[in-house]
N, C-alpha and C positions, 0 to 999 in steps of 0.2 A: 504493500500500500504506500502510495506517495502522499505523505501527510503534510508536506510543505515544500515550497519552491522558493529559492532565493537566487536572483540572477539579474541579468541586464535585459530590459525590454528592447527587442529588436524589431518588433512589428506590433501595431495597435490597430484594432478594428473597433466598430461600435459595440461589440459584445464579446470581444476576446483579445488576448494579448499573447504574443510569443515571447517566452522568457528563455534566454540562452543560459544554460547551466553546463559548465564544463565542455563547451563546444557543441552542445546539443540543444536545439531549439524545441521547447515544449509549448504546444498550443494549449492555452488555458481559457476556458469559457468563464467570463466574469460578468458582473452587472454593468450596465451603462455608466453608473457612477464611478466605478473603478476604472473603466476604459477612459472616461473623460479626464481623470486626474493622473493618468499614466502617460508619460512622454518618452519618445525614443531616447535610449541611452540611460534612462532612470534605472537605478537599482531597486528592484521590487521584492517584497516578501509577501507571498500569498499562502494562506492555509488552504490545503487542497484535499480533494477526495477523488478517487478514480472510479468511474462507473464503467463496469465491464459488461458488454453485450456481445452477442454472437457476431455482429457485423462491425463493431467499433469499440475502441477504448477511448473514453472521453474524460478529460481532466477538468474539474471545476474548482475555481479559486476564489477566496474571500479575504477581506482585510483583517477580520477578527475571527477568533475561535468561536465566539458566540454565533456569528453568522453561519459558520460551517456546521455547528451543532444543530441549529434550527433547520438548515438545509437538509440534513440527515433526517430530522424529525418529520419534515414535510414529505420526504420521500416515503415515509412509513404510512402516510395517509392514503387510503384507497382512492385511486384515480389521479394521483399527483405524480407526474414524472419529473425528470431532471429539468426540462425546459420550463414547466409550470412552477416548480419550486424556485428556480432562479428568478422567474418573473415576479413571484411574491416578494423576494428579497430586493428586487429592483424597484418595487413599488412602495414597500413598507419597511421601516426600520425594525430591528428586533424588539425594542420597547413597544412600538405600535402593534406589532404582531401579538406580543404578550398581553397588551391591554385589550385588544379585540377578543382574544380567546378568553381572558378572564371575565369580560363583560358579556360573553356569549353573543357576540356581535359579528355576524358573517358578512356584513355589508362591505367592509374594507377589502375582503378577499374577492368579492364579486366584481370589484373594479379591475382586477388583474386579468390581462388578456389570457384566454384559454381556461379560465376558472369559471365554471358555471355555478348556478345556485346550489345544486346538490353537492358538488365538491366543496364549495365554500362552507356549507354547513358541516360537512364531514371534517374539515380542517378544524373548526371550532370544537366539535365534539371529541375528536380523537386526540387533539393536542391539549385538552383541558388538564391542568395540573402538571404539565410536563415541561413547560418553558420557564427556565430560571434566568432572570435578567440582572446584570450588575448595573445599577443606575448610578449616575454621578451624584455626589453629595452637593448640598447647597441649592442655589437658585435654579441650576440647570434641571434638577429633578422636579422642582416645583413648576417650572415653565412647561416641561414635558407633560406633566399631569394636567395642567391647566389647558394646554392646547388639545389634549385628547377629548375634552368636554365641549369644545367649540361647536362641532357639528350638532351635538345634541341640543345645545342652547339655541342654535339657529332653527332647528326643527321645531322646538317648543315655541319660538317666536312666530314662525309661520303658521302653526296650528292656531295660535292666538289671533292671527290676522284673518283666519277663515279657511285656510287650506286643510285638506284632510291629512292625517299623519302619513299615509302611504305616499301621497303626492309630495309632501314636504321632504320625506326621507329621500325619495328618488331624485328630487331637484337638488337637494343639498349635496348628495353624492356626486351628481353630474357636475355641479359647479366646483366642488372641491377637487375633482380629478383634473380640471383644467386650470385651476388657480395657482398662483405663485405661493411659495411656502409661507411668506408673510401674511398673505390674505387668508390662507387656510387656518392660521393660528389666531385670527382676529374675528371676533363675533360680528362687529359692524361691517367689516370688509366682506366676509363670507355671506352675510345676510344681504348686503347690497348686490353682490354678484348673483345670488340665487333669485332675488326679486326681479333683477333685470332679465334673467332667463325665463322666469315664469310669466311676467307681464301682468298688468292689471286685469286683463280679460280672462286670465286663467284662474281667478279666485273662485273658490267653491263655497257654497253655503252649507254649513254643517247643521244637521238636525232640522232641515227644511227651512 
């Protein structure tokens, strides 16, 4: 098992890097975030796992051990393959995954390309109680916890304005998926974006 790779980046694509180790170039599948921050000539360290199949040997690499561990846990979920598991980690941070699982909230996983509603629910059910996260101390942890509640607060506000909860949840998820990180962590900003997408004509009357 190749558990880590340290070497020079000699090629970078949108979702992979080639790391030269001892004169051998290893093709490593990575998240877009890792690819964006890796430049030719950089010395990189990736925590890796080798997926062996009949027709291929595929190496997947991550910046942290936590990401590698969660990747392995995702692979244990029925219906989740390496590509989908990598997609989850490309879309959500480990704390966000842990928070969604702890809250029994499959909505964040449904935003991942290739993850359908049934598989999203299975991720929440099968990973319950399994993800351990090391959170930073101080304000960083507080900010992360606060940002996790932003979509719920926006949904509550929309329900108060007359939309049904289902419509509100779907609209907030859609707005958040296209929003910048700063807007996703701000209730007023995310609410403004969601309202712009819904439009005044989309309001629903609850209870007649």
